[in-house]
FIVO-890120 format. One line per field, with one value per atom (N, C-alpha, C, CB): residue number from 0; residue in one letter; atom name; y, z, x. Coordinates in pm, whole numbers, padded with zeros to 5 digits. Glycine has a CB too. Example, Ala and Ser with C-alpha at 12.3 -4.5 7.8 and 13.67 -1.06 7.14 Angstrom:
% residues 2
i: (0 / 0 / 0 / 0 / 1 / 1 / 1 / 1)
aa: (A / A / A / A / S / S / S / S)
at: (N / CA / C / CB / N / CA / C / CB)
v: (-00569 / -00450 / -00330 / -00447 / -00225 / -00106 / 00003 / -00060)
w: (00780 / 00780 / 00780 / 00905 / 00708 / 00714 / 00787 / 00572)
u: (01319 / 01230 / 01320 / 01131 / 01285 / 01367 / 01290 / 01408)
END
This chain:
% residues 142
i: (0 / 0 / 0 / 0 / 1 / 1 / 1 / 1 / 2 / 2 / 2 / 2 / 3 / 3 / 3 / 3 / 4 / 4 / 4 / 4 / 5 / 5 / 5 / 5 / 6 / 6 / 6 / 6 / 7 / 7 / 7 / 7 / 8 / 8 / 8 / 8 / 9 / 9 / 9 / 9 / 10 / 10 / 10 / 10 / 11 / 11 / 11 / 11 / 12 / 12 / 12 / 12 / 13 / 13 / 13 / 13 / 14 / 14 / 14 / 14 / 15 / 15 / 15 / 15 / 16 / 16 / 16 / 16 / 17 / 17 / 17 / 17 / 18 / 18 / 18 / 18 / 19 / 19 / 19 / 19 / 20 / 20 / 20 / 20 / 21 / 21 / 21 / 21 / 22 / 22 / 22 / 22 / 23 / 23 / 23 / 23 / 24 / 24 / 24 / 24 / 25 / 25 / 25 / 25 / 26 / 26 / 26 / 26 / 27 / 27 / 27 / 27 / 28 / 28 / 28 / 28 / 29 / 29 / 29 / 29 / 30 / 30 / 30 / 30 / 31 / 31 / 31 / 31 / 32 / 32 / 32 / 32 / 33 / 33 / 33 / 33 / 34 / 34 / 34 / 34 / 35 / 35 / 35 / 35 / 36 / 36 / 36 / 36 / 37 / 37 / 37 / 37 / 38 / 38 / 38 / 38 / 39 / 39 / 39 / 39 / 40 / 40 / 40 / 40 / 41 / 41 / 41 / 41 / 42 / 42 / 42 / 42 / 43 / 43 / 43 / 43 / 44 / 44 / 44 / 44 / 45 / 45 / 45 / 45 / 46 / 46 / 46 / 46 / 47 / 47 / 47 / 47 / 48 / 48 / 48 / 48 / 49 / 49 / 49 / 49 / 50 / 50 / 50 / 50 / 51 / 51 / 51 / 51 / 52 / 52 / 52 / 52 / 53 / 53 / 53 / 53 / 54 / 54 / 54 / 54 / 55 / 55 / 55 / 55 / 56 / 56 / 56 / 56 / 57 / 57 / 57 / 57 / 58 / 58 / 58 / 58 / 59 / 59 / 59 / 59 / 60 / 60 / 60 / 60 / 61 / 61 / 61 / 61 / 62 / 62 / 62 / 62 / 63 / 63 / 63 / 63 / 64 / 64 / 64 / 64 / 65 / 65 / 65 / 65 / 66 / 66 / 66 / 66 / 67 / 67 / 67 / 67 / 68 / 68 / 68 / 68 / 69 / 69 / 69 / 69 / 70 / 70 / 70 / 70 / 71 / 71 / 71 / 71 / 72 / 72 / 72 / 72 / 73 / 73 / 73 / 73 / 74 / 74 / 74 / 74 / 75 / 75 / 75 / 75 / 76 / 76 / 76 / 76 / 77 / 77 / 77 / 77 / 78 / 78 / 78 / 78 / 79 / 79 / 79 / 79 / 80 / 80 / 80 / 80 / 81 / 81 / 81 / 81 / 82 / 82 / 82 / 82 / 83 / 83 / 83 / 83 / 84 / 84 / 84 / 84 / 85 / 85 / 85 / 85 / 86 / 86 / 86 / 86 / 87 / 87 / 87 / 87 / 88 / 88 / 88 / 88 / 89 / 89 / 89 / 89 / 90 / 90 / 90 / 90 / 91 / 91 / 91 / 91 / 92 / 92 / 92 / 92 / 93 / 93 / 93 / 93 / 94 / 94 / 94 / 94 / 95 / 95 / 95 / 95 / 96 / 96 / 96 / 96 / 97 / 97 / 97 / 97 / 98 / 98 / 98 / 98 / 99 / 99 / 99 / 99 / 100 / 100 / 100 / 100 / 101 / 101 / 101 / 101 / 102 / 102 / 102 / 102 / 103 / 103 / 103 / 103 / 104 / 104 / 104 / 104 / 105 / 105 / 105 / 105 / 106 / 106 / 106 / 106 / 107 / 107 / 107 / 107 / 108 / 108 / 108 / 108 / 109 / 109 / 109 / 109 / 110 / 110 / 110 / 110 / 111 / 111 / 111 / 111 / 112 / 112 / 112 / 112 / 113 / 113 / 113 / 113 / 114 / 114 / 114 / 114 / 115 / 115 / 115 / 115 / 116 / 116 / 116 / 116 / 117 / 117 / 117 / 117 / 118 / 118 / 118 / 118 / 119 / 119 / 119 / 119 / 120 / 120 / 120 / 120 / 121 / 121 / 121 / 121 / 122 / 122 / 122 / 122 / 123 / 123 / 123 / 123 / 124 / 124 / 124 / 124 / 125 / 125 / 125 / 125 / 126 / 126 / 126 / 126 / 127 / 127 / 127 / 127 / 128 / 128 / 128 / 128 / 129 / 129 / 129 / 129 / 130 / 130 / 130 / 130 / 131 / 131 / 131 / 131 / 132 / 132 / 132 / 132 / 133 / 133 / 133 / 133 / 134 / 134 / 134 / 134 / 135 / 135 / 135 / 135 / 136 / 136 / 136 / 136 / 137 / 137 / 137 / 137 / 138 / 138 / 138 / 138 / 139 / 139 / 139 / 139 / 140 / 140 / 140 / 140 / 141 / 141 / 141 / 141)
aa: (M / M / M / M / A / A / A / A / R / R / R / R / Y / Y / Y / Y / R / R / R / R / G / G / G / G / N / N / N / N / V / V / V / V / E / E / E / E / A / A / A / A / I / I / I / I / K / K / K / K / G / G / G / G / L / L / L / L / V / V / V / V / R / R / R / R / E / E / E / E / T / T / T / T / E / E / E / E / V / V / V / V / H / H / H / H / R / R / R / R / D / D / D / D / V / V / V / V / Y / Y / Y / Y / I / I / I / I / D / D / D / D / E / E / E / E / E / E / E / E / V / V / V / V / F / F / F / F / Q / Q / Q / Q / L / L / L / L / E / E / E / E / M / M / M / M / E / E / E / E / H / H / H / H / V / V / V / V / F / F / F / F / A / A / A / A / N / N / N / N / T / T / T / T / W / W / W / W / A / A / A / A / Y / Y / Y / Y / V / V / V / V / G / G / G / G / H / H / H / H / D / D / D / D / S / S / S / S / Q / Q / Q / Q / V / V / V / V / A / A / A / A / K / K / K / K / P / P / P / P / G / G / G / G / D / D / D / D / Y / Y / Y / Y / Y / Y / Y / Y / G / G / G / G / T / T / T / T / T / T / T / T / I / I / I / I / G / G / G / G / T / T / T / T / Q / Q / Q / Q / P / P / P / P / I / I / I / I / L / L / L / L / M / M / M / M / V / V / V / V / R / R / R / R / H / H / H / H / T / T / T / T / D / D / D / D / G / G / G / G / T / T / T / T / V / V / V / V / K / K / K / K / V / V / V / V / L / L / L / L / H / H / H / H / N / N / N / N / R / R / R / R / C / C / C / C / P / P / P / P / H / H / H / H / K / K / K / K / G / G / G / G / T / T / T / T / R / R / R / R / I / I / I / I / T / T / T / T / T / T / T / T / E / E / E / E / S / S / S / S / C / C / C / C / G / G / G / G / N / N / N / N / A / A / A / A / G / G / G / G / K / K / K / K / F / F / F / F / F / F / F / F / R / R / R / R / C / C / C / C / P / P / P / P / Y / Y / Y / Y / H / H / H / H / A / A / A / A / W / W / W / W / S / S / S / S / F / F / F / F / R / R / R / R / T / T / T / T / D / D / D / D / G / G / G / G / S / S / S / S / L / L / L / L / L / L / L / L / A / A / A / A / M / M / M / M / P / P / P / P / P / P / P / P / D / D / D / D / Y / Y / Y / Y / S / S / S / S / M / M / M / M / P / P / P / P / A / A / A / A / M / M / M / M / E / E / E / E / V / V / V / V / T / T / T / T / N / N / N / N / E / E / E / E / W / W / W / W / C / C / C / C / N / N / N / N / S / S / S / S / F / F / F / F / T / T / T / T)
at: (N / CA / C / CB / N / CA / C / CB / N / CA / C / CB / N / CA / C / CB / N / CA / C / CB / N / CA / C / CB / N / CA / C / CB / N / CA / C / CB / N / CA / C / CB / N / CA / C / CB / N / CA / C / CB / N / CA / C / CB / N / CA / C / CB / N / CA / C / CB / N / CA / C / CB / N / CA / C / CB / N / CA / C / CB / N / CA / C / CB / N / CA / C / CB / N / CA / C / CB / N / CA / C / CB / N / CA / C / CB / N / CA / C / CB / N / CA / C / CB / N / CA / C / CB / N / CA / C / CB / N / CA / C / CB / N / CA / C / CB / N / CA / C / CB / N / CA / C / CB / N / CA / C / CB / N / CA / C / CB / N / CA / C / CB / N / CA / C / CB / N / CA / C / CB / N / CA / C / CB / N / CA / C / CB / N / CA / C / CB / N / CA / C / CB / N / CA / C / CB / N / CA / C / CB / N / CA / C / CB / N / CA / C / CB / N / CA / C / CB / N / CA / C / CB / N / CA / C / CB / N / CA / C / CB / N / CA / C / CB / N / CA / C / CB / N / CA / C / CB / N / CA / C / CB / N / CA / C / CB / N / CA / C / CB / N / CA / C / CB / N / CA / C / CB / N / CA / C / CB / N / CA / C / CB / N / CA / C / CB / N / CA / C / CB / N / CA / C / CB / N / CA / C / CB / N / CA / C / CB / N / CA / C / CB / N / CA / C / CB / N / CA / C / CB / N / CA / C / CB / N / CA / C / CB / N / CA / C / CB / N / CA / C / CB / N / CA / C / CB / N / CA / C / CB / N / CA / C / CB / N / CA / C / CB / N / CA / C / CB / N / CA / C / CB / N / CA / C / CB / N / CA / C / CB / N / CA / C / CB / N / CA / C / CB / N / CA / C / CB / N / CA / C / CB / N / CA / C / CB / N / CA / C / CB / N / CA / C / CB / N / CA / C / CB / N / CA / C / CB / N / CA / C / CB / N / CA / C / CB / N / CA / C / CB / N / CA / C / CB / N / CA / C / CB / N / CA / C / CB / N / CA / C / CB / N / CA / C / CB / N / CA / C / CB / N / CA / C / CB / N / CA / C / CB / N / CA / C / CB / N / CA / C / CB / N / CA / C / CB / N / CA / C / CB / N / CA / C / CB / N / CA / C / CB / N / CA / C / CB / N / CA / C / CB / N / CA / C / CB / N / CA / C / CB / N / CA / C / CB / N / CA / C / CB / N / CA / C / CB / N / CA / C / CB / N / CA / C / CB / N / CA / C / CB / N / CA / C / CB / N / CA / C / CB / N / CA / C / CB / N / CA / C / CB / N / CA / C / CB / N / CA / C / CB / N / CA / C / CB / N / CA / C / CB / N / CA / C / CB / N / CA / C / CB / N / CA / C / CB / N / CA / C / CB / N / CA / C / CB / N / CA / C / CB / N / CA / C / CB / N / CA / C / CB / N / CA / C / CB / N / CA / C / CB / N / CA / C / CB / N / CA / C / CB / N / CA / C / CB / N / CA / C / CB / N / CA / C / CB / N / CA / C / CB / N / CA / C / CB / N / CA / C / CB / N / CA / C / CB / N / CA / C / CB / N / CA / C / CB)
v: (17446 / 17499 / 17543 / 17673 / 17500 / 17495 / 17648 / 17385 / 17734 / 17880 / 17888 / 17984 / 17808 / 17878 / 17717 / 17921 / 17599 / 17467 / 17509 / 17270 / 17474 / 17444 / 17552 / 17269 / 17695 / 17825 / 17929 / 17866 / 17871 / 17955 / 18095 / 17964 / 18165 / 18283 / 18348 / 18305 / 18279 / 18384 / 18350 / 18338 / 18247 / 18203 / 18306 / 18089 / 18348 / 18478 / 18656 / 18460 / 18618 / 18745 / 18766 / 18738 / 18670 / 18708 / 18820 / 18513 / 18807 / 18860 / 19006 / 18738 / 19129 / 19225 / 19329 / 19295 / 19376 / 19488 / 19548 / 19589 / 19607 / 19668 / 19624 / 19762 / 19503 / 19451 / 19312 / 19495 / 19242 / 19095 / 19059 / 18998 / 18967 / 18960 / 18861 / 18875 / 18894 / 18834 / 18715 / 18873 / 18646 / 18513 / 18447 / 18555 / 18454 / 18450 / 18408 / 18564 / 18416 / 18410 / 18376 / 18547 / 18376 / 18309 / 18225 / 18418 / 18176 / 18084 / 17933 / 18140 / 17895 / 17716 / 17655 / 17608 / 17699 / 17628 / 17666 / 17735 / 17789 / 17844 / 17760 / 18007 / 17770 / 17705 / 17551 / 17623 / 17486 / 17358 / 17339 / 17298 / 17397 / 17456 / 17446 / 17652 / 17521 / 17539 / 17464 / 17656 / 17337 / 17289 / 17142 / 17199 / 17091 / 17010 / 17073 / 16971 / 17229 / 17250 / 17334 / 17309 / 17320 / 17433 / 17350 / 17613 / 17303 / 17252 / 17111 / 17265 / 17023 / 16912 / 16879 / 16832 / 16989 / 16994 / 17041 / 17020 / 17114 / 17163 / 17126 / 17274 / 17186 / 17155 / 17304 / 17140 / 17273 / 17340 / 17341 / 17273 / 17457 / 17502 / 17439 / 17679 / 17344 / 17323 / 17365 / 17236 / 17343 / 17434 / 17415 / 17393 / 17498 / 17452 / 17347 / 17572 / 17278 / 17176 / 17230 / 17123 / 17341 / 17375 / 17351 / 17470 / 17359 / 17344 / 17214 / 17376 / 17147 / 16974 / 16940 / 16876 / 16972 / 16982 / 16853 / 17060 / 16817 / 16659 / 16481 / 16678 / 16412 / 16318 / 16303 / 16223 / 16242 / 16256 / 16404 / 16144 / 16523 / 16641 / 16637 / 16769 / 16711 / 16765 / 16886 / 16703 / 16883 / 17041 / 16975 / 17221 / 17013 / 17003 / 17099 / 16949 / 17118 / 17200 / 17122 / 17258 / 17257 / 17213 / 17281 / 17271 / 17185 / 17193 / 17178 / 17159 / 17313 / 17318 / 17192 / 17314 / 17108 / 17032 / 16925 / 16970 / 16891 / 16775 / 16790 / 16712 / 16743 / 16765 / 16715 / 16624 / 16815 / 16715 / 16701 / 16785 / 16642 / 16645 / 16632 / 16564 / 16783 / 16740 / 16655 / 16829 / 16550 / 16530 / 16469 / 16473 / 16452 / 16419 / 16274 / 16517 / 16163 / 16038 / 15999 / 15939 / 15897 / 15850 / 15870 / 15708 / 15896 / 15824 / 15970 / 15732 / 16115 / 16181 / 16299 / 16116 / 16246 / 16287 / 16343 / 16187 / 16406 / 16494 / 16430 / 16668 / 16391 / 16316 / 16399 / 16176 / 16358 / 16452 / 16425 / 16558 / 16365 / 16311 / 16310 / 16254 / 16235 / 16279 / 16238 / 16125 / 16385 / 16320 / 16251 / 16490 / 16153 / 16061 / 15923 / 16058 / 15849 / 15719 / 15662 / 15611 / 15573 / 15454 / 15380 / 15294 / 15344 / 15284 / 15318 / 15281 / 15424 / 15537 / 15679 / 15540 / 15721 / 15863 / 15943 / 15937 / 15877 / 16000 / 16048 / 16000 / 16172 / 16251 / 16181 / 16415 / 16182 / 16113 / 16205 / 15972 / 16323 / 16402 / 16576 / 16400 / 16586 / 16709 / 16828 / 16721 / 16809 / 16910 / 17006 / 16835 / 17113 / 17130 / 17138 / 17272 / 17093 / 17101 / 17040 / 17160 / 16942 / 16852 / 16727 / 16803 / 16663 / 16554 / 16419 / 16534 / 16325 / 16201 / 16117 / 16171 / 16101 / 15982 / 15949 / 15837 / 15755 / 15702 / 15673 / 15620 / 15696 / 15669 / 15764 / 15544 / 15747 / 15826 / 15680 / 15963 / 15712 / 15619 / 15694 / 15557 / 15642 / 15709 / 15722 / 15620 / 15789 / 15795 / 15701 / 15885 / 15686 / 15579 / 15478 / 15522 / 15417 / 15234 / 15163 / 15158 / 15307 / 15290 / 15216 / 15239 / 15234 / 15201 / 15259 / 15222 / 15218 / 15299 / 15247 / 15249 / 15424 / 15401 / 15499 / 15487 / 15465 / 15511 / 15657 / 15433 / 15702 / 15867 / 15882 / 15940 / 15759 / 15772 / 15725 / 15725 / 15701 / 15693 / 15503 / 15843 / 15412 / 15320 / 15257 / 15260 / 15118 / 15070 / 15036 / 14953 / 15015 / 14979 / 14872 / 15097 / 14898 / 14804 / 14824 / 14806 / 14744 / 14714 / 14661 / 14642 / 14639 / 14620 / 14438 / 14769 / 14352 / 14222 / 14193 / 14130 / 14278 / 14243 / 14237 / 14341 / 14283 / 14347 / 14187 / 14476 / 14163 / 14064 / 14166 / 13898 / 14254 / 14302 / 14280 / 14506 / 14230 / 14240 / 14342 / 14170 / 14368 / 14488 / 14588 / 14442 / 14498 / 14528 / 14605 / 14429 / 14581 / 14655 / 14843 / 14565 / 14836 / 14988 / 15021 / 15022 / 14979 / 15039 / 15139 / 14961 / 15096 / 15202 / 15309 / 15128 / 15291 / 15313 / 15495 / 15214 / 15457 / 15576 / 15705 / 15498 / 15545 / 15641 / 15696 / 15592 / 15822 / 15840 / 16001 / 15855 / 15953 / 16057 / 16129 / 16016 / 16256 / 16353 / 16383 / 16480 / 16316 / 16334 / 16237 / 16355)
w: (13603 / 13579 / 13745 / 13449 / 13826 / 13888 / 13889 / 13866 / 13928 / 13967 / 14130 / 14027 / 14187 / 14309 / 14396 / 14428 / 14282 / 14370 / 14312 / 14314 / 14379 / 14378 / 14278 / 14317 / 14258 / 14258 / 14369 / 14208 / 14411 / 14543 / 14498 / 14608 / 14426 / 14411 / 14389 / 14317 / 14345 / 14323 / 14466 / 14176 / 14527 / 14686 / 14758 / 14760 / 14777 / 14810 / 14781 / 14711 / 14676 / 14623 / 14716 / 14450 / 14716 / 14755 / 14904 / 14816 / 14962 / 15111 / 15050 / 15224 / 15101 / 15064 / 15197 / 14933 / 15194 / 15281 / 15362 / 15194 / 15214 / 15264 / 15259 / 15229 / 15187 / 15141 / 15159 / 14970 / 15147 / 15084 / 14996 / 15185 / 14899 / 14760 / 14846 / 14564 / 14784 / 14800 / 14789 / 14721 / 14716 / 14662 / 14853 / 14567 / 14922 / 15031 / 15117 / 15060 / 15090 / 15192 / 15105 / 15288 / 14923 / 14903 / 14762 / 14900 / 14734 / 14637 / 14687 / 14567 / 14626 / 14687 / 14656 / 14627 / 14588 / 14543 / 14723 / 14359 / 14735 / 14845 / 14999 / 14853 / 14942 / 15068 / 15114 / 14935 / 14978 / 14984 / 15003 / 14894 / 14935 / 15004 / 15157 / 14973 / 15245 / 15387 / 15430 / 15448 / 15323 / 15488 / 15457 / 15473 / 15359 / 15351 / 15407 / 15229 / 15402 / 15478 / 15594 / 15395 / 15618 / 15745 / 15864 / 15723 / 15870 / 15957 / 15965 / 15908 / 15821 / 15865 / 15959 / 15736 / 15922 / 16031 / 16115 / 16016 / 16195 / 16309 / 16418 / 16292 / 16542 / 16636 / 16593 / 16812 / 16669 / 16597 / 16824 / 16413 / 16831 / 16958 / 16935 / 16977 / 17000 / 17012 / 17122 / 16995 / 17228 / 17362 / 17509 / 17365 / 17570 / 17709 / 17782 / 17803 / 17824 / 17947 / 18017 / 18055 / 18061 / 18119 / 18069 / 18146 / 17936 / 17875 / 17870 / 17791 / 17936 / 17997 / 18094 / 17928 / 18158 / 18319 / 18339 / 18413 / 18364 / 18349 / 18319 / 18276 / 18350 / 18256 / 18141 / 18317 / 18040 / 17914 / 17860 / 17887 / 17912 / 17847 / 17771 / 17937 / 17624 / 17467 / 17439 / 17340 / 17380 / 17313 / 17177 / 17391 / 17020 / 16889 / 16838 / 16809 / 16729 / 16594 / 16524 / 16609 / 16433 / 16309 / 16317 / 16170 / 16288 / 16269 / 16118 / 16348 / 16046 / 15870 / 15842 / 15770 / 15808 / 15731 / 15827 / 15553 / 15930 / 16009 / 16138 / 16051 / 16079 / 16228 / 16442 / 16185 / 16484 / 16602 / 16744 / 16651 / 16792 / 16954 / 17067 / 16983 / 17135 / 17255 / 17356 / 17309 / 17436 / 17519 / 17686 / 17450 / 17786 / 17917 / 17954 / 18017 / 17978 / 17923 / 18078 / 17830 / 18105 / 18236 / 18302 / 18248 / 18253 / 18332 / 18405 / 18210 / 18385 / 18378 / 18252 / 18447 / 18184 / 18081 / 17986 / 18030 / 17895 / 17744 / 17675 / 17677 / 17617 / 17444 / 17374 / 17392 / 17203 / 17096 / 17013 / 17057 / 16913 / 16822 / 16768 / 16820 / 16640 / 16463 / 16508 / 16274 / 16487 / 16526 / 16361 / 16583 / 16355 / 16278 / 16297 / 16204 / 16231 / 16279 / 16143 / 16310 / 16183 / 16103 / 15983 / 16243 / 16024 / 15935 / 15810 / 15994 / 15877 / 15751 / 15761 / 15742 / 15787 / 15830 / 15872 / 15719 / 15930 / 15967 / 16072 / 15991 / 16163 / 16229 / 16392 / 16151 / 16457 / 16547 / 16706 / 16596 / 16665 / 16715 / 16624 / 16960 / 16611 / 16544 / 16630 / 16497 / 16786 / 16884 / 16909 / 17001 / 16935 / 16933 / 17082 / 16853 / 17227 / 17277 / 17391 / 17240 / 17511 / 17640 / 17712 / 17600 / 17732 / 17827 / 17726 / 18011 / 17706 / 17609 / 17692 / 17482 / 17862 / 17992 / 17906 / 18015 / 17947 / 17926 / 17782 / 17994 / 17671 / 17588 / 17440 / 17614 / 17336 / 17231 / 17110 / 17140 / 17079 / 16973 / 16889 / 17006 / 16740 / 16599 / 16614 / 16457 / 16525 / 16450 / 16340 / 16399 / 16279 / 16139 / 16198 / 16046 / 16246 / 16275 / 16384 / 16203 / 16570 / 16668 / 16733 / 16668 / 16629 / 16687 / 16805 / 16608 / 16866 / 17008 / 17043 / 17173 / 17077 / 17132 / 17254 / 17002 / 17344 / 17464 / 17442 / 17493 / 17558 / 17548 / 17476 / 17751 / 17494 / 17465 / 17298 / 17564 / 17267 / 17077 / 17076 / 16949 / 17181 / 17122 / 17144 / 17129 / 17040 / 17002 / 17141 / 16880 / 17107 / 17272 / 17233 / 17343 / 17077 / 17090 / 16944 / 17231 / 16850 / 16748 / 16750 / 16704 / 16670 / 16656 / 16603 / 16478 / 16649 / 16667 / 16513 / 16766 / 16418 / 16267 / 16181 / 16200 / 16226 / 16209 / 16217 / 16273 / 16121 / 16167 / 16155 / 16064 / 16152 / 16082 / 16246 / 15992 / 16239 / 16410 / 16425 / 16453 / 16537 / 16624 / 16594 / 16726 / 16594 / 16594 / 16468 / 16618 / 16350 / 16194 / 16247 / 16018 / 16324 / 16304 / 16516 / 16228 / 16584 / 16660 / 16646 / 16750 / 16619 / 16581 / 16490 / 16508 / 16416 / 16287 / 16338 / 16171 / 16485 / 16507 / 16662 / 16539 / 16710 / 16791 / 16752 / 16921 / 16716 / 16624 / 16772 / 16412 / 16922 / 17003 / 16968 / 17109 / 16991 / 17017 / 17157 / 16969 / 17239 / 17330 / 17412 / 17349)
u: (11612 / 11778 / 11832 / 11785 / 11924 / 11984 / 12054 / 12035 / 12033 / 12097 / 12250 / 11913 / 12165 / 12205 / 12353 / 11997 / 12297 / 12337 / 12505 / 12246 / 12573 / 12741 / 12795 / 12789 / 12709 / 12744 / 12785 / 12659 / 12968 / 12977 / 12925 / 13140 / 12978 / 12945 / 12785 / 13022 / 12719 / 12576 / 12528 / 12437 / 12586 / 12542 / 12558 / 12622 / 12724 / 12790 / 12703 / 12929 / 12664 / 12616 / 12481 / 12586 / 12420 / 12254 / 12304 / 12125 / 12396 / 12427 / 12498 / 12552 / 12489 / 12575 / 12597 / 12515 / 12699 / 12690 / 12544 / 12742 / 12468 / 12374 / 12257 / 12372 / 12238 / 12091 / 12142 / 12024 / 12000 / 11987 / 11880 / 11977 / 11947 / 11822 / 11735 / 11881 / 11625 / 11488 / 11486 / 11396 / 11561 / 11637 / 11625 / 11855 / 11653 / 11696 / 11581 / 11757 / 11446 / 11371 / 11231 / 11380 / 11278 / 11158 / 11181 / 11032 / 11286 / 11317 / 11347 / 11430 / 11279 / 11286 / 11395 / 11177 / 11510 / 11650 / 11722 / 11755 / 11688 / 11765 / 11739 / 11719 / 11627 / 11476 / 11595 / 11230 / 11598 / 11657 / 11776 / 11640 / 11847 / 12024 / 12026 / 12067 / 11928 / 11951 / 11878 / 11938 / 11830 / 11738 / 11903 / 11448 / 11962 / 12069 / 12171 / 12098 / 12222 / 12349 / 12336 / 12452 / 12236 / 12266 / 12200 / 12179 / 12008 / 11914 / 11971 / 11759 / 12037 / 12049 / 12214 / 12018 / 12289 / 12402 / 12413 / 12487 / 12366 / 12377 / 12291 / 12375 / 12317 / 12225 / 12117 / 12305 / 11963 / 11900 / 11848 / 11802 / 11760 / 11682 / 11539 / 11674 / 11470 / 11376 / 11268 / 11397 / 11370 / 11281 / 11315 / 11119 / 11277 / 11330 / 11247 / 11340 / 11361 / 11290 / 11201 / 11379 / 11145 / 11015 / 10940 / 10984 / 10892 / 10815 / 10725 / 10865 / 10771 / 10769 / 10819 / 10827 / 10742 / 10760 / 10760 / 10649 / 10639 / 10581 / 10602 / 10525 / 10645 / 10642 / 10545 / 10639 / 10502 / 10477 / 10413 / 10393 / 10445 / 10423 / 10549 / 10397 / 10454 / 10520 / 10502 / 10465 / 10626 / 10587 / 10649 / 10682 / 10501 / 10557 / 10584 / 10498 / 10664 / 10768 / 10782 / 10914 / 10811 / 10868 / 11030 / 10766 / 11158 / 11222 / 11303 / 11224 / 11311 / 11295 / 11219 / 11457 / 11208 / 11074 / 11069 / 11092 / 11104 / 11061 / 10968 / 11180 / 10864 / 10782 / 10873 / 10616 / 10892 / 10961 / 10869 / 11123 / 10885 / 10848 / 10917 / 10776 / 10929 / 10987 / 10939 / 11012 / 10943 / 10890 / 10948 / 10818 / 10900 / 10945 / 10909 / 10886 / 11015 / 10976 / 10933 / 11103 / 10902 / 10867 / 10985 / 10816 / 11115 / 11238 / 11294 / 11376 / 11192 / 11250 / 11368 / 11262 / 11398 / 11463 / 11368 / 11540 / 11479 / 11361 / 11409 / 11361 / 11354 / 11376 / 11333 / 11297 / 11431 / 11335 / 11320 / 11350 / 11216 / 11192 / 11127 / 11198 / 11149 / 11063 / 10890 / 11137 / 10833 / 10664 / 10631 / 10505 / 10679 / 10627 / 10583 / 10692 / 10463 / 10507 / 10617 / 10353 / 10632 / 10756 / 10657 / 10831 / 10561 / 10450 / 10391 / 10357 / 10348 / 10288 / 10314 / 10130 / 10404 / 10443 / 10330 / 10511 / 10221 / 10172 / 10237 / 10044 / 10160 / 10207 / 10110 / 10184 / 10244 / 10146 / 10070 / 10244 / 10106 / 09976 / 10052 / 09954 / 09862 / 09846 / 09882 / 09710 / 09832 / 09856 / 10003 / 09830 / 09986 / 10143 / 10251 / 10159 / 10138 / 10140 / 10068 / 10156 / 10062 / 10000 / 10055 / 09879 / 09943 / 10019 / 09997 / 09934 / 10062 / 10033 / 10049 / 10116 / 10072 / 10054 / 10190 / 09884 / 10181 / 10267 / 10306 / 10254 / 10224 / 10255 / 10188 / 10241 / 10235 / 10158 / 10090 / 10295 / 10012 / 09925 / 09909 / 09793 / 09962 / 09931 / 09788 / 09974 / 09741 / 09622 / 09529 / 09649 / 09669 / 09644 / 09592 / 09778 / 09666 / 09658 / 09682 / 09746 / 09711 / 09690 / 09817 / 09573 / 09924 / 10048 / 10086 / 10140 / 10117 / 10198 / 10367 / 10094 / 10387 / 10570 / 10501 / 10759 / 10607 / 10675 / 10700 / 10808 / 10721 / 10774 / 10958 / 10774 / 11039 / 11123 / 11138 / 11183 / 11006 / 10990 / 11036 / 11166 / 11025 / 11005 / 10893 / 11088 / 10876 / 10744 / 10743 / 10717 / 10592 / 10503 / 10441 / 10375 / 10329 / 10259 / 10174 / 10186 / 10138 / 10112 / 09972 / 10203 / 09916 / 09733 / 09781 / 09614 / 09698 / 09736 / 09737 / 09637 / 09678 / 09690 / 09825 / 09612 / 09952 / 10022 / 10056 / 10056 / 10210 / 10246 / 10444 / 10180 / 10465 / 10605 / 10680 / 10607 / 10786 / 10868 / 10895 / 11000 / 10837 / 10892 / 10989 / 10943 / 11154 / 11257 / 11270 / 11330 / 11166 / 11200 / 11155 / 11050 / 11077 / 11043 / 11092 / 10806 / 11148 / 11160 / 11290 / 11146 / 11393 / 11524 / 11493 / 11646 / 11322 / 11335 / 11314 / 11210 / 11169 / 11095 / 11164 / 10923 / 11299 / 11338 / 11474 / 11333 / 11462 / 11550 / 11580 / 11482 / 11609 / 11662 / 11769 / 11689 / 11766 / 11885 / 11942 / 11848 / 11898 / 11905 / 11991 / 11803)
END
């Protein structure tokens, strides 16, 4: 049963002048509403570009429920990518920071991606056309 979805008065009642209801911190429904209405519709600070000083440097974090990678591309620009392979959804890296060199390789089936998120290579046993996955993972926000 939804207590907060579609109930503006209930949501307004979560924060008062002198107190905040505990549901703001622990209620799954409130969390899902925040993910849908706050994190999905606003800019979020991922990090400072100094955290990825050299080409290939990356910083991994989570914004809302999405694993994110901030990476310095080979042309010097900073890209922010989803930290998931479009093939099976595996995280491209589980490290919070490091240097990928010129590309990331998915640990699951070895798909390789440039540091701008574009598909570099797939193992030869895959017949899926490269264009089907190139735009899916290359959700760069910069």
